[in-house]
TORMITI-392844 format. One record per residue: x, y, z of N, C-alpha, C in turn. Coordinates in steps of 0.2 Angstrom, whole numbers. Layout:
N
NODE  n.east  n.north   n.up  ca.east  ca.north  ca.up  c.east  c.north   c.up
NODE       X        Y      Z        X         Y      Z       X        Y      Z
...
END
This chain:
235
NODE  n.east  n.north   n.up  ca.east  ca.north  ca.up  c.east  c.north   c.up
NODE    1539      -34    -58     1538       -38    -64    1536      -34    -69
NODE    1539      -35    -75     1537       -30    -81    1530      -32    -84
NODE    1527      -27    -86     1520       -27    -88    1521      -28    -96
NODE    1518      -34    -99     1519       -35   -106    1512      -33   -109
NODE    1507      -33   -106     1500       -31   -109    1495      -30   -103
NODE    1490      -26   -104     1485       -24    -99    1479      -22   -103
NODE    1475      -27   -105     1470       -26   -110    1463      -28   -107
NODE    1458      -24   -109     1451       -25   -108    1449      -31   -112
NODE    1446      -36   -109     1444       -42   -112    1436      -44   -111
NODE    1433      -40   -107     1426       -41   -106    1423      -35   -102
NODE    1417      -34   -100     1415       -29    -97    1419      -28    -90
NODE    1422      -22    -90     1426       -20    -84    1431      -26    -82
NODE    1433      -30    -86     1437       -36    -85    1444      -35    -89
NODE    1449      -35    -86     1456       -35    -89    1460      -41    -88
NODE    1464      -42    -93     1469       -47    -93    1476      -44    -93
NODE    1480      -45    -87     1486       -42    -86    1491      -47    -87
NODE    1496      -46    -92     1501       -51    -93    1508      -48    -90
NODE    1511      -52    -86     1517       -50    -83    1523      -55    -86
NODE    1529      -52    -86     1535       -56    -88    1537      -61    -83
NODE    1537      -67    -84     1539       -72    -79    1547      -74    -80
NODE    1550      -73    -75     1557       -75    -75    1558      -81    -70
NODE    1556      -87    -71     1558       -92    -67    1553      -94    -62
NODE    1548      -91    -61     1543       -92    -55    1539      -99    -57
NODE    1539     -103    -52     1535      -109    -53    1528     -108    -50
NODE    1523     -110    -53     1516      -109    -51    1512     -115    -51
NODE    1508     -116    -46     1503      -121    -45    1496     -119    -47
NODE    1492     -122    -51     1485      -119    -53    1481     -118    -47
NODE    1478     -112    -46     1474      -110    -41    1478     -105    -36
NODE    1484     -104    -37     1488       -99    -33    1486      -92    -36
NODE    1489      -87    -32     1487       -80    -34    1493      -75    -33
NODE    1493      -69    -36     1498       -64    -35    1495      -59    -31
NODE    1500      -56    -26     1498       -50    -22    1501      -44    -25
NODE    1497      -39    -28     1500       -34    -32    1499      -27    -28
NODE    1505      -24    -28     1504       -17    -25    1503      -12    -31
NODE    1497       -9    -30     1495        -4    -36    1499        2    -35
NODE    1501        5    -41     1505        11    -41    1502       18    -39
NODE    1500       18    -33     1496        23    -30    1498       23    -22
NODE    1502       28    -20     1505        28    -13    1499       28     -8
NODE    1493       31    -10     1488        32     -5    1484       25     -4
NODE    1485       20     -8     1482        14     -8    1487        9     -5
NODE    1487        7      2     1492         4      5    1492       -4      4
NODE    1486       -6      4     1485       -14      4    1486      -16     -3
NODE    1489      -22     -4     1490       -25    -10    1483      -28    -12
NODE    1483      -30    -19     1477       -33    -22    1478      -40    -24
NODE    1475      -45    -21     1476       -52    -23    1472      -53    -30
NODE    1476      -56    -35     1474       -57    -41    1475      -64    -43
NODE    1470      -68    -46     1471       -75    -48    1475      -75    -54
NODE    1479      -81    -54     1483       -83    -59    1479      -87    -64
NODE    1478      -84    -70     1473       -88    -75    1477      -93    -79
NODE    1484      -91    -81     1488       -95    -85    1495      -93    -84
NODE    1500      -97    -86     1507       -96    -85    1511     -101    -89
NODE    1517      -98    -91     1522      -103    -94    1528     -100    -91
NODE    1534     -102    -94     1540      -100    -92    1542      -93    -94
NODE    1538      -90    -98     1539       -83   -100    1534      -78    -98
NODE    1528      -80    -96     1522       -75    -95    1518      -78    -89
NODE    1515      -73    -85     1510       -75    -81    1504      -71    -82
NODE    1498      -74    -83     1492       -70    -85    1488      -69    -79
NODE    1485      -63    -78     1481       -62    -72    1475      -59    -75
NODE    1469      -61    -72     1462       -58    -74    1460      -54    -68
NODE    1457      -48    -69     1454       -44    -63    1449      -40    -66
NODE    1444      -38    -61     1438       -34    -63    1439      -27    -59
NODE    1438      -22    -63     1438       -15    -60    1432      -15    -55
NODE    1433      -14    -49     1428       -14    -44    1429       -8    -39
NODE    1434       -5    -39     1436         0    -34    1442        4    -36
NODE    1445        8    -32     1450        12    -33    1457        8    -35
NODE    1458        3    -32     1464        -1    -33    1464       -4    -40
NODE    1459       -7    -41     1459       -10    -48    1458       -5    -54
NODE    1454        0    -52     1454         6    -57    1461        8    -59
NODE    1465        9    -53     1472        11    -54    1476        6    -58
NODE    1475        0    -57     1478        -6    -60    1477       -6    -67
NODE    1471       -4    -69     1469        -4    -76    1472        1    -80
NODE    1475        6    -77     1479        12    -81    1486       10    -81
NODE    1489        5    -79     1496         3    -79    1498        2    -86
NODE    1503        5    -88     1505         4    -95    1510       -1    -97
NODE    1510       -3   -103     1515        -8   -105    1522       -6   -104
NODE    1526      -10   -102     1533        -8   -101    1535       -6    -94
NODE    1530       -4    -90     1531        -2    -83    1532       -8    -79
NODE    1534       -7    -73     1535       -13    -68    1530      -12    -62
NODE    1528      -18    -60     1524       -18    -54    1527      -22    -48
NODE    1526      -20    -42     1528       -23    -36    1524      -29    -35
NODE    1526      -35    -35     1522       -41    -35    1525      -46    -30
NODE    1520      -49    -26     1522       -54    -21    1519      -60    -23
NODE    1522      -66    -24     1519       -72    -26    1524      -76    -30
NODE    1521      -82    -32     1514       -84    -31    1513      -87    -24
NODE    1507      -85    -22     1505       -87    -15    1499      -92    -14
NODE    1498      -95     -8     1493       -99     -7    1494     -106     -9
NODE    1489     -110     -8     1489      -117    -10    1485     -118    -16
NODE    1487     -122    -21     1484      -123    -27    1479     -129    -27
NODE    1477     -131    -33     1472      -137    -33    1476     -144    -33
NODE    1474     -149    -29     1477      -155    -30    1475     -158    -37
NODE    1479     -161    -40     1478      -164    -47    1475     -171    -47
NODE    1469     -172    -49     1466      -179    -49    1465     -181    -56
NODE    1463     -188    -57     1463      -191    -63    1456     -193    -64
NODE    1454     -194    -71     1447      -198    -72    1442     -193    -75
NODE    1436     -194    -73     1431      -190    -75    1430     -183    -71
NODE    1432     -178    -74     1433      -172    -70    1428     -166    -71
NODE    1425     -163    -66     1420      -158    -67    1424     -151    -64
NODE    1424     -146    -69     1426      -139    -67    1420     -134    -67
NODE    1419     -131    -62     1413      -126    -61    1416     -119    -59
NODE    1415     -114    -63     1417      -107    -62    1411     -102    -63
NODE    1412      -97    -59     1407       -92    -60    1410      -85    -60
NODE    1409      -81    -64     1411       -74    -64    1419      -74    -64
NODE    1422      -70    -59     1429       -69    -59    1432      -76    -57
NODE    1428      -80    -54     1430       -87    -52    1432      -91    -58
NODE    1431      -89    -64     1432       -93    -70    1440      -93    -71
NODE    1443      -87    -69     1450       -86    -71    1455      -91    -68
NODE    1455      -93    -62     1460       -98    -60    1459     -105    -62
NODE    1453     -106    -64     1451      -113    -67    1454     -114    -74
NODE    1456     -109    -77     1459      -110    -84    1465     -114    -84
NODE    1470     -112    -80     1476      -115    -79    1475     -123    -77
NODE    1471     -123    -72     1469      -130    -70    1467     -135    -76
NODE    1462     -132    -80     1460      -136    -85    1466     -137    -90
NODE    1470     -133    -91     1476      -134    -96    1480     -140    -93
NODE    1481     -140    -86     1485      -145    -83    1482     -152    -83
NODE    1475     -152    -83     1471      -158    -83    1469     -160    -90
NODE    1471     -157    -95     1469      -157   -102    1468     -165   -105
NODE    1472     -169   -102     1472      -176   -104    1467     -180   -101
NODE    1463     -177    -96     1458      -181    -92    1451     -179    -96
NODE    1446     -182    -94     1439      -181    -97    1436     -175    -93
NODE    1436     -169    -96     1434      -163    -93    1427     -161    -95
NODE    1423     -160    -90     1417      -156    -91    1417     -150    -88
NODE    1416     -144    -91     1417      -137    -89    1411     -133    -89
NODE    1409     -131    -83     1402      -127    -83    1404     -120    -80
NODE    1403     -115    -85     1405      -108    -83    1399     -104    -83
NODE    1398     -100    -78     1393       -95    -77    1395      -88    -77
NODE    1391      -84    -81     1393       -76    -81    1386      -73    -80
NODE    1387      -66    -79     1381       -62    -78    1377      -61    -85
NODE    1381      -60    -90     1379       -59    -97    1384      -61   -102
NODE    1382      -61   -108     1387       -62   -114    1393      -57   -114
NODE    1391      -51   -112     1396       -45   -112    1402      -47   -106
NODE    1400      -51   -101     1405       -52    -96    1409      -58    -97
NODE    1408      -62   -102     1411       -68   -104    1418      -67   -106
NODE    1423      -72   -104     1430       -71   -106    1432      -79   -106
NODE    1437      -80   -110     1441       -86   -110    1437      -92   -112
NODE    1431      -91   -115     1426       -97   -116    1429     -101   -122
NODE    1432      -98   -127     1435      -102   -133    1441     -106   -130
NODE    1445     -103   -126     1450      -106   -123    1448     -113   -120
NODE    1443     -112   -115     1441      -118   -112    1438     -123   -117
NODE    1435     -121   -122     1432      -126   -127    1437     -130   -130
NODE    1444     -128   -130     1449      -132   -133    1451     -138   -128
NODE    1449     -137   -122     1451      -142   -117    1446     -147   -115
NODE    1439     -146   -116     1434      -150   -114    1427     -148   -116
NODE    1422     -152   -114     1415      -150   -115    1413     -144   -111
NODE    1411     -139   -114     1409      -133   -110    1402     -132   -110
NODE    1399     -130   -105     1392      -128   -104    1392     -121   -101
NODE    1388     -117   -104     1387      -110   -102    1381     -108    -99
NODE    1381     -104    -93     1375      -101    -91    1376      -93    -90
NODE    1371      -90    -91     1371       -82    -90    1365      -80    -86
NODE    1365      -75    -82     1360       -73    -77    1354      -71    -82
NODE    1356      -67    -87     1350       -64    -91    1348      -69    -97
NODE    1351      -74    -98     1350       -79   -103    1352      -77   -110
NODE    1357      -72   -111     1360       -70   -117    1364      -75   -120
NODE    1367      -80   -117     1370       -86   -119    1369      -92   -115
NODE    1368      -97   -118     1368      -104   -114    1361     -104   -110
NODE    1361     -108   -105     1356      -109   -100    1355     -102    -96
NODE    1349     -100    -95     1347       -94    -91    1347      -96    -84
NODE    1351      -92    -80     1351       -93    -73    1358      -96    -70
NODE    1358      -99    -64     1364      -100    -61    1367     -107    -64
NODE    1373     -109    -62     1376      -115    -65    1372     -121    -62
NODE    1369     -121    -57     1365      -127    -54    1360     -129    -59
NODE    1358     -125    -64     1353      -127    -69    1356     -132    -74
NODE    1362     -132    -74     1366      -136    -79    1368     -143    -75
NODE    1371     -141    -69     1374      -147    -65    1369     -152    -63
NODE    1363     -150    -62     1357      -155    -60    1356     -160    -66
NODE    1359     -159    -72     1358      -164    -77    1364     -168    -79
NODE    1369     -167    -75     1375      -170    -77    1376     -176    -73
NODE    1381     -181    -75     1381      -187    -71    1386     -187    -66
NODE    1390     -193    -65     1394      -193    -59    1401     -192    -61
NODE    1405     -190    -56     1412      -187    -57    1417     -190    -52
NODE    1423     -191    -54     1428      -193    -50    1431     -187    -45
NODE    1431     -181    -48     1433      -176    -44    1429     -169    -47
NODE    1429     -165    -42     1425      -158    -44    1429     -152    -41
NODE    1430     -147    -46     1434      -141    -44    1429     -135    -45
NODE    1429     -131    -40     1425      -125    -41    1428     -118    -38
NODE    1426     -113    -42     1428      -106    -39    1423     -101    -42
NODE    1421      -97    -37     1416       -92    -39    1413      -89    -33
NODE    1407      -86    -34     1403       -83    -28    1401      -88    -23
NODE    1400      -86    -17     1398       -90    -12    1392      -95    -13
NODE    1387      -92    -16     1381       -97    -18    1383     -102    -22
NODE    1387     -101    -27     1390      -107    -32    1394     -112    -28
NODE    1398     -109    -23     1402      -114    -19    1398     -118    -15
NODE    1393     -115    -12     1388      -118     -7    1384     -124    -11
NODE    1382     -122    -17     1378      -127    -21    1383     -133    -22
NODE    1389     -132    -25     1393      -137    -26    1395     -141    -20
NODE    1396     -138    -14     1397      -142     -8    1392     -147     -6
NODE    1386     -144     -7     1380      -148     -5    1378     -154    -10
NODE    1379     -152    -16     1377      -157    -22    1382     -163    -22
NODE    1388     -161    -20     1393      -167    -21    1396     -168    -14
NODE    1391     -168     -9     1394      -169     -2    1396     -176     -1
NODE    1394     -181     -5     1396      -188     -4    1402     -190     -8
NODE    1405     -185    -11     1411      -186    -15    1417     -183    -11
NODE    1422     -187    -10     1428      -184     -6    1432     -179    -10
NODE    1433     -180    -16     1438      -176    -20    1434     -170    -23
NODE    1432     -165    -19     1428      -159    -21    1432     -153    -18
NODE    1435     -149    -22     1439      -144    -20    1436     -137    -22
NODE    1436     -132    -17     1434      -126    -18    1439     -120    -17
NODE    1439     -115    -21     1443      -109    -20    1439     -104    -17
NODE    1441     -101    -11     1438       -96     -7    1441      -89     -9
NODE    1437      -84     -9     1439       -77     -9    1437      -73     -3
NODE    1442      -70      0     1441       -65      5    1446      -59      4
NODE    1444      -54      8     1448       -48      8    1454      -50     11
NODE    1460      -48      9     1466       -49     12    1470      -43     13
NODE    1475      -44     18     1479       -38     19    1486      -40     18
NODE    1489      -45     22     1496       -46     21    1497      -51     15
NODE    1493      -56     14     1493       -61      9    1498      -67     11
NODE    1501      -67     17     1505       -73     19    1503      -76     26
NODE    1497      -74     28     1495       -77     34    1497      -74     41
NODE    1500      -68     41     1502       -65     47    1497      -61     50
NODE    1492      -58     47     1488       -53     50    1481      -56     52
NODE    1479      -62     50     1473       -65     51    1467      -61     49
NODE    1468      -57     44     1462       -53     41    1457      -57     37
NODE    1460      -63     34     1456       -67     29    1454      -74     32
NODE    1452      -74     38     1449       -80     41    1443      -83     37
NODE    1443      -90     37     1437       -93     34    1431      -91     39
NODE    1425      -93     37     1419       -91     40    1419      -95     47
NODE    1422     -101     47     1422      -105     54    1428     -103     58
NODE    1432      -98     55     1438       -96     59    1444     -101     60
NODE    1443     -107     56     1448      -112     57    1454     -111     52
NODE    1453     -107     47     1459      -107     42    1460      -99     40
NODE    1466      -98     37     1467       -92     34    1467      -93     27
NODE    1463      -89     23     1462       -91     16    1469      -90     12
NODE    1472      -85     14     1479       -83     10    1484      -89     11
NODE    1484      -91     17     1490       -96     19    1488     -103     19
NODE    1482     -105     21     1480      -112     21    1476     -113     15
NODE    1474     -108     11     1470      -109      5    1474     -105      0
NODE    1470     -103     -5     1463      -102     -6    1459     -108     -7
NODE    1463     -114     -9     1460      -120    -11    1459     -124     -5
NODE    1453     -127     -4     1452      -131      2    1447     -137     -1
NODE    1448     -143      3     1443      -148      2    1436     -145      4
NODE    1431     -146      0     1424      -144      2    1422     -146      9
NODE    1424     -152     11     1422      -155     17    1425     -152     23
NODE    1430     -148     22     1434      -145     27    1432     -138     29
NODE    1428     -135     25     1426      -128     27    1419     -127     27
NODE    1417     -122     31     1410      -119     31    1409     -114     26
NODE    1405     -115     21     1404      -110     16    1397     -106     17
END
C-alpha cells in the first residue's frame, strides 16, 4: 500500500495514512504491517483509526525497533500490509459509552464516526496533555470527558474517576490498557452489551500460530478478536 503521510501527532505517536483501493473495514479491525527492515521478521499489528474509500489512517506509538523503523517510512513509498484483520465492534443503538486509554483511543475513533447518530458519551484517558491525539475529532461526535495521569488536562487520574459519575448506558465499548478493560468489565458486569478490544503480541495475525492466546487460553486475539464481549473473556 502506498504511504500518503506519516506524521508525528503527539509524543512518540504517529499517524500513518495509506492509500485505500477498495478495502472494506469494520471498526475495530487492524492491519498487520511488515516494516522495511529485513532483520525484523514479524509484522506489527496497527489499529485502524479511520478509513474511507480513498485512505486508511493508522495510529502507532514508537516503542521499539519495529515502530522506530516505521516512523522513518517516507511519503510515496510502499508497505507490505496484511489486512484488515480480526473481528470488529458490533454496532449497537441508543445511549452509548465509548472508553479509551492511550493507544487504545485509536480504533475507537472510527467506531464513534460510525455511531455518530447515536447518543455518544466518550471518555478518553492519556498520560499527559502531550500524549493526547484526536480529541477535537471526537468532540465533533459526542460529549467528551478527558483524564490525564498527571492532571495536565481534565480529571487527574484514570478513566474510572469519570465513569463513576456517569449514568446508565445501552452499550459500552472499550479499548486500552488491561487495568482500564478490567475496570470496565467489572463496573458494567450486569450489562450484556459491553465490548472490549484486547491487545497481545502477535506473530502471524491470522490465527495459525496461537501466539496471541487470551489469558484463559480460550481464544486467539488476532483471529477470534481483537473485539470480544466482556463477559466472554478473562482480563
